[in-house]
LOZAKE-933671 format. One record per atom (N, C-alpha, C): y, x, z; atom name; residue number from 1. Coordinates in steps of 0.2 Angstrom, whole numbers, m for minus. Example, Ala and Ser with C-alpha at 12.3 -4.5 7.8 and 13.67 -1.06 7.14 Angstrom:
<rs>
> py;px;pz;at;i
> m28;66;39;N;1 .
> m22;62;39;CA;1 .
> m16;66;39;C;1 .
> m11;64;35;N;2 .
> m5;68;36;CA;2 .
> 0;64;39;C;2 .
</rs>
This chain:
<rs>
> py;px;pz;at;i
> 691;1132;1034;N;1 .
> 684;1133;1031;CA;1 .
> 683;1140;1030;C;1 .
> 677;1142;1032;N;2 .
> 675;1149;1030;CA;2 .
> 672;1149;1023;C;2 .
> 675;1153;1019;N;3 .
> 672;1154;1012;CA;3 .
> 672;1161;1010;C;3 .
> 668;1163;1006;N;4 .
> 668;1170;1004;CA;4 .
> 671;1171;997;C;4 .
> 675;1166;994;N;5 .
> 677;1167;988;CA;5 .
> 682;1172;987;C;5 .
> 685;1175;992;N;6 .
> 689;1180;991;CA;6 .
> 696;1178;988;C;6 .
> 697;1176;984;N;7 .
> 702;1174;981;CA;7 .
> 708;1174;978;C;7 .
> 711;1180;977;N;8 .
> 718;1180;975;CA;8 .
> 718;1177;967;C;8 .
> 724;1178;965;N;9 .
> 725;1176;958;CA;9 .
> 724;1182;953;C;9 .
> 721;1187;955;N;10 .
> 720;1192;950;CA;10 .
> 715;1191;945;C;10 .
> 714;1195;940;N;11 .
> 710;1194;934;CA;11 .
> 703;1196;936;C;11 .
> 698;1192;934;N;12 .
> 691;1194;935;CA;12 .
> 689;1201;932;C;12 .
> 685;1204;935;N;13 .
> 683;1211;933;CA;13 .
> 677;1210;928;C;13 .
> 677;1215;923;N;14 .
> 671;1215;919;CA;14 .
> 666;1220;921;C;14 .
> 660;1217;922;N;15 .
> 654;1221;925;CA;15 .
> 651;1225;919;C;15 .
> 652;1232;919;N;16 .
> 649;1236;914;CA;16 .
> 642;1238;915;C;16 .
> 639;1238;921;N;17 .
> 633;1240;922;CA;17 .
> 627;1236;919;C;17 .
> 628;1229;920;N;18 .
> 623;1225;917;CA;18 .
> 623;1225;909;C;18 .
> 629;1226;906;N;19 .
> 629;1227;899;CA;19 .
> 626;1233;897;C;19 .
> 627;1238;900;N;20 .
> 623;1245;899;CA;20 .
> 616;1244;899;C;20 .
> 613;1240;904;N;21 .
> 606;1239;905;CA;21 .
> 603;1235;899;C;21 .
> 607;1230;897;N;22 .
> 605;1226;891;CA;22 .
> 605;1230;885;C;22 .
> 610;1234;884;N;23 .
> 610;1238;878;CA;23 .
> 604;1243;878;C;23 .
> 603;1246;883;N;24 .
> 597;1251;883;CA;24 .
> 590;1248;882;C;24 .
> 589;1242;885;N;25 .
> 583;1238;883;CA;25 .
> 583;1236;876;C;25 .
> 588;1234;873;N;26 .
> 588;1233;865;CA;26 .
> 587;1239;861;C;26 .
> 590;1244;863;N;27 .
> 589;1251;860;CA;27 .
> 582;1253;860;C;27 .
> 579;1252;865;N;28 .
> 572;1254;866;CA;28 .
> 567;1250;862;C;28 .
> 569;1243;862;N;29 .
> 565;1238;858;CA;29 .
> 566;1240;850;C;29 .
> 572;1241;848;N;30 .
> 573;1242;841;CA;30 .
> 570;1249;839;C;30 .
> 570;1254;843;N;31 .
> 567;1260;841;CA;31 .
> 559;1259;841;C;31 .
> 556;1256;845;N;32 .
> 549;1255;845;CA;32 .
> 547;1251;838;C;32 .
> 551;1246;837;N;33 .
> 550;1242;831;CA;33 .
> 551;1246;824;C;33 .
> 556;1250;824;N;34 .
> 557;1254;818;CA;34 .
> 552;1259;817;C;34 .
> 549;1262;822;N;35 .
> 544;1268;821;CA;35 .
> 537;1265;819;C;35 .
> 536;1259;821;N;36 .
> 529;1256;818;CA;36 .
> 530;1253;811;C;36 .
> 536;1251;809;N;37 .
> 537;1248;803;CA;37 .
> 537;1254;798;C;37 .
> 540;1260;799;N;38 .
> 541;1265;795;CA;38 .
> 534;1269;795;C;38 .
> 530;1269;800;N;39 .
> 524;1273;800;CA;39 .
> 519;1270;795;C;39 .
> 520;1264;793;N;40 .
> 515;1261;788;CA;40 .
> 515;1265;781;C;40 .
> 521;1268;780;N;41 .
> 522;1271;773;CA;41 .
> 521;1278;774;C;41 .
> 517;1281;770;N;42 .
> 516;1289;770;CA;42 .
> 521;1292;766;C;42 .
> 526;1296;769;N;43 .
> 531;1299;765;CA;43 .
> 529;1304;760;C;43 .
> 523;1307;760;N;44 .
> 521;1312;756;CA;44 .
> 519;1309;749;C;44 .
> 518;1303;748;N;45 .
> 516;1300;742;CA;45 .
> 522;1300;737;C;45 .
> 521;1302;731;N;46 .
> 526;1302;726;CA;46 .
> 525;1296;721;C;46 .
> 528;1291;723;N;47 .
> 527;1285;719;CA;47 .
> 529;1285;712;C;47 .
> 525;1282;707;N;48 .
> 527;1282;700;CA;48 .
> 533;1279;699;C;48 .
> 537;1280;694;N;49 .
> 543;1278;692;CA;49 .
> 542;1272;687;C;49 .
> 545;1266;689;N;50 .
> 545;1260;684;CA;50 .
> 552;1258;684;C;50 .
> 556;1259;678;N;51 .
> 563;1258;677;CA;51 .
> 564;1250;678;C;51 .
> 559;1246;676;N;52 .
> 561;1239;677;CA;52 .
> 558;1235;683;C;52 .
> 556;1239;688;N;53 .
> 553;1237;694;CA;53 .
> 558;1232;698;C;53 .
> 556;1227;701;N;54 .
> 560;1223;705;CA;54 .
> 559;1225;713;C;54 .
> 565;1224;716;N;55 .
> 564;1225;723;CA;55 .
> 561;1219;727;C;55 .
> 556;1221;732;N;56 .
> 553;1216;735;CA;56 .
> 557;1212;740;C;56 .
> 556;1206;741;N;57 .
> 560;1202;746;CA;57 .
> 559;1203;753;C;57 .
> 552;1203;755;N;58 .
> 551;1204;762;CA;58 .
> 544;1208;762;C;58 .
> 542;1210;768;N;59 .
> 536;1214;769;CA;59 .
> 532;1210;775;C;59 .
> 533;1204;775;N;60 .
> 529;1200;780;CA;60 .
> 522;1199;777;C;60 .
> 517;1200;781;N;61 .
> 510;1199;779;CA;61 .
> 508;1204;774;C;61 .
> 511;1210;774;N;62 .
> 508;1215;770;CA;62 .
> 503;1220;773;C;62 .
> 498;1221;770;N;63 .
> 493;1226;772;CA;63 .
> 493;1232;767;C;63 .
> 496;1237;770;N;64 .
> 498;1243;766;CA;64 .
> 492;1248;766;C;64 .
> 490;1250;759;N;65 .
> 486;1255;758;CA;65 .
> 489;1261;755;C;65 .
> 489;1267;758;N;66 .
> 492;1273;755;CA;66 .
> 486;1277;752;C;66 .
> 487;1279;745;N;67 .
> 482;1283;742;CA;67 .
> 486;1289;740;C;67 .
> 484;1295;743;N;68 .
> 487;1301;742;CA;68 .
> 482;1305;738;C;68 .
> 485;1308;732;N;69 .
> 480;1312;728;CA;69 .
> 481;1319;730;C;69 .
> 475;1322;731;N;70 .
> 475;1329;733;CA;70 .
> 472;1333;727;C;70 .
> 476;1336;722;N;71 .
> 474;1339;716;CA;71 .
> 470;1345;717;C;71 .
> 471;1349;723;N;72 .
> 468;1355;724;CA;72 .
> 460;1353;726;C;72 .
> 460;1348;730;N;73 .
> 453;1346;732;CA;73 .
> 450;1341;727;C;73 .
> 454;1339;722;N;74 .
> 451;1334;717;CA;74 .
> 449;1328;720;C;74 .
> 452;1325;724;N;75 .
> 450;1319;728;CA;75 .
> 456;1315;730;C;75 .
> 455;1309;731;N;76 .
> 461;1304;734;CA;76 .
> 459;1303;741;C;76 .
> 464;1302;746;N;77 .
> 463;1300;753;CA;77 .
> 466;1293;753;C;77 .
> 462;1288;755;N;78 .
> 465;1281;756;CA;78 .
> 466;1280;763;C;78 .
> 472;1278;765;N;79 .
> 473;1276;772;CA;79 .
> 475;1269;773;C;79 .
> 473;1266;778;N;80 .
> 475;1259;780;CA;80 .
> 476;1259;787;C;80 .
> 482;1257;789;N;81 .
> 485;1257;796;CA;81 .
> 484;1264;799;C;81 .
> 487;1268;795;N;82 .
> 487;1275;798;CA;82 .
> 481;1279;799;C;82 .
> 475;1277;796;N;83 .
> 469;1281;797;CA;83 .
> 465;1280;790;C;83 .
> 462;1286;789;N;84 .
> 458;1286;783;CA;84 .
> 452;1281;783;C;84 .
> 451;1277;778;N;85 .
> 446;1272;778;CA;85 .
> 441;1273;772;C;85 .
> 435;1270;774;N;86 .
> 430;1268;769;CA;86 .
> 431;1261;767;C;86 .
> 432;1260;760;N;87 .
> 434;1254;758;CA;87 .
> 429;1248;759;C;87 .
> 422;1250;759;N;88 .
> 417;1245;760;CA;88 .
> 418;1243;767;C;88 .
> 420;1247;772;N;89 .
> 420;1245;779;CA;89 .
> 426;1241;781;C;89 .
> 432;1242;776;N;90 .
> 438;1238;778;CA;90 .
> 438;1231;775;C;90 .
> 433;1229;771;N;91 .
> 433;1222;768;CA;91 .
> 432;1217;773;C;91 .
> 428;1218;779;N;92 .
> 428;1212;784;CA;92 .
> 435;1212;788;C;92 .
> 438;1218;788;N;93 .
> 445;1217;792;CA;93 .
> 450;1214;787;C;93 .
> 450;1215;781;N;94 .
> 454;1211;776;CA;94 .
> 453;1204;776;C;94 .
> 446;1202;777;N;95 .
> 444;1195;777;CA;95 .
> 447;1192;783;C;95 .
> 446;1195;789;N;96 .
> 449;1192;795;CA;96 .
> 456;1191;795;C;96 .
> 460;1196;792;N;97 .
> 467;1195;791;CA;97 .
> 469;1190;787;C;97 .
> 465;1189;782;N;98 .
> 467;1183;777;CA;98 .
> 465;1176;781;C;98 .
> 460;1176;785;N;99 .
> 459;1170;788;CA;99 .
> 464;1169;794;C;99 .
> 467;1174;797;N;100 .
> 472;1173;802;CA;100 .
> 479;1171;798;C;100 .
> 480;1174;793;N;101 .
> 487;1173;789;CA;101 .
> 485;1172;782;C;101 .
> 485;1166;779;N;102 .
> 483;1164;772;CA;102 .
> 488;1167;767;C;102 .
> 494;1169;769;N;103 .
> 499;1171;764;CA;103 .
> 499;1179;764;C;103 .
> 494;1182;766;N;104 .
> 493;1189;767;CA;104 .
> 493;1192;760;C;104 .
> 496;1198;759;N;105 .
> 495;1202;753;CA;105 .
> 494;1209;754;C;105 .
> 491;1213;749;N;106 .
> 490;1220;749;CA;106 .
> 495;1223;745;C;106 .
> 498;1229;748;N;107 .
> 502;1233;745;CA;107 .
> 499;1240;744;C;107 .
> 498;1242;738;N;108 .
> 495;1248;736;CA;108 .
> 501;1253;734;C;108 .
> 501;1258;738;N;109 .
> 506;1264;737;CA;109 .
> 502;1270;735;C;109 .
> 502;1272;729;N;110 .
> 498;1278;727;CA;110 .
> 503;1283;723;C;110 .
> 500;1289;723;N;111 .
> 504;1294;720;CA;111 .
> 503;1293;712;C;111 .
> 508;1295;709;N;112 .
> 508;1294;701;CA;112 .
> 503;1297;698;C;112 .
> 500;1302;700;N;113 .
> 495;1306;697;CA;113 .
> 488;1304;699;C;113 .
> 487;1299;704;N;114 .
> 481;1297;706;CA;114 .
> 477;1294;700;C;114 .
> 470;1296;699;N;115 .
> 466;1292;694;CA;115 .
> 465;1285;696;C;115 .
> 465;1281;691;N;116 .
> 465;1274;692;CA;116 .
> 459;1271;696;C;116 .
> 453;1275;696;N;117 .
> 447;1272;699;CA;117 .
> 449;1271;706;C;117 .
> 453;1276;709;N;118 .
> 454;1275;717;CA;118 .
> 459;1269;718;C;118 .
> 463;1268;714;N;119 .
> 468;1262;715;CA;119 .
> 464;1256;713;C;119 .
> 459;1256;708;N;120 .
> 455;1250;707;CA;120 .
> 450;1248;713;C;120 .
> 448;1254;716;N;121 .
> 443;1253;722;CA;121 .
> 447;1249;727;C;121 .
> 453;1250;728;N;122 .
> 457;1246;734;CA;122 .
> 458;1239;731;C;122 .
> 459;1238;725;N;123 .
> 460;1231;722;CA;123 .
> 453;1227;723;C;123 .
> 448;1231;721;N;124 .
> 441;1228;722;CA;124 .
> 440;1226;729;C;124 .
> 442;1230;734;N;125 .
> 440;1228;741;CA;125 .
> 444;1222;743;C;125 .
> 451;1222;741;N;126 .
> 455;1216;742;CA;126 .
> 452;1209;739;C;126 .
> 449;1210;733;N;127 .
> 446;1204;730;CA;127 .
> 439;1202;733;C;127 .
> 435;1207;736;N;128 .
> 429;1205;740;CA;128 .
> 431;1202;746;C;128 .
> 437;1203;749;N;129 .
> 439;1200;755;CA;129 .
> 442;1193;753;C;129 .
> 444;1192;747;N;130 .
> 447;1185;745;CA;130 .
> 454;1185;745;C;130 .
> 457;1191;745;N;131 .
> 464;1192;744;CA;131 .
> 466;1192;737;C;131 .
> 470;1188;734;N;132 .
> 472;1188;727;CA;132 .
> 479;1191;726;C;132 .
> 483;1191;731;N;133 .
> 490;1194;730;CA;133 .
> 490;1202;731;C;133 .
> 490;1205;726;N;134 .
> 490;1213;726;CA;134 .
> 496;1215;723;C;134 .
> 500;1219;726;N;135 .
> 506;1222;723;CA;135 .
> 506;1230;723;C;135 .
> 510;1233;719;N;136 .
> 510;1240;718;CA;136 .
> 517;1243;720;C;136 .
> 517;1248;724;N;137 .
> 524;1251;725;CA;137 .
> 526;1256;720;C;137 .
> 532;1255;717;N;138 .
> 535;1260;712;CA;138 .
> 542;1262;714;C;138 .
> 545;1267;711;N;139 .
> 552;1269;712;CA;139 .
> 555;1266;706;C;139 .
> 561;1264;707;N;140 .
> 566;1262;702;CA;140 .
> 572;1266;701;C;140 .
> 571;1271;697;N;141 .
> 577;1276;696;CA;141 .
> 580;1275;690;C;141 .
</rs>
């Protein structure tokens, strides 16, 4: 019989090329996921310190608002999804996210020196959209 099995009693060879291909695809996938997850948080914000703060369990369904206080300009810059927003214009977006995912919550990341009126404006926008779960980011040192 003609067969192509080759066949001796030698050990099978390990193919390294397909393994490298799979590892490169996984590396690219995880790099793209990591950059989108990290980019939601503005690193320039100096969070307030709360010694009794609890660590959050997960960030699934979080809508992140960064409020950066600019003391030189005497104003706060509020960003949502990496762009500066007008809070009245973002209410329909928040309402749509709530409709798509009922367990959605708003995370407010604000500088410790930001006047409360700017933080309150984000909470008011969430309330207008119907979102009742609002959390605040702090540092536990």
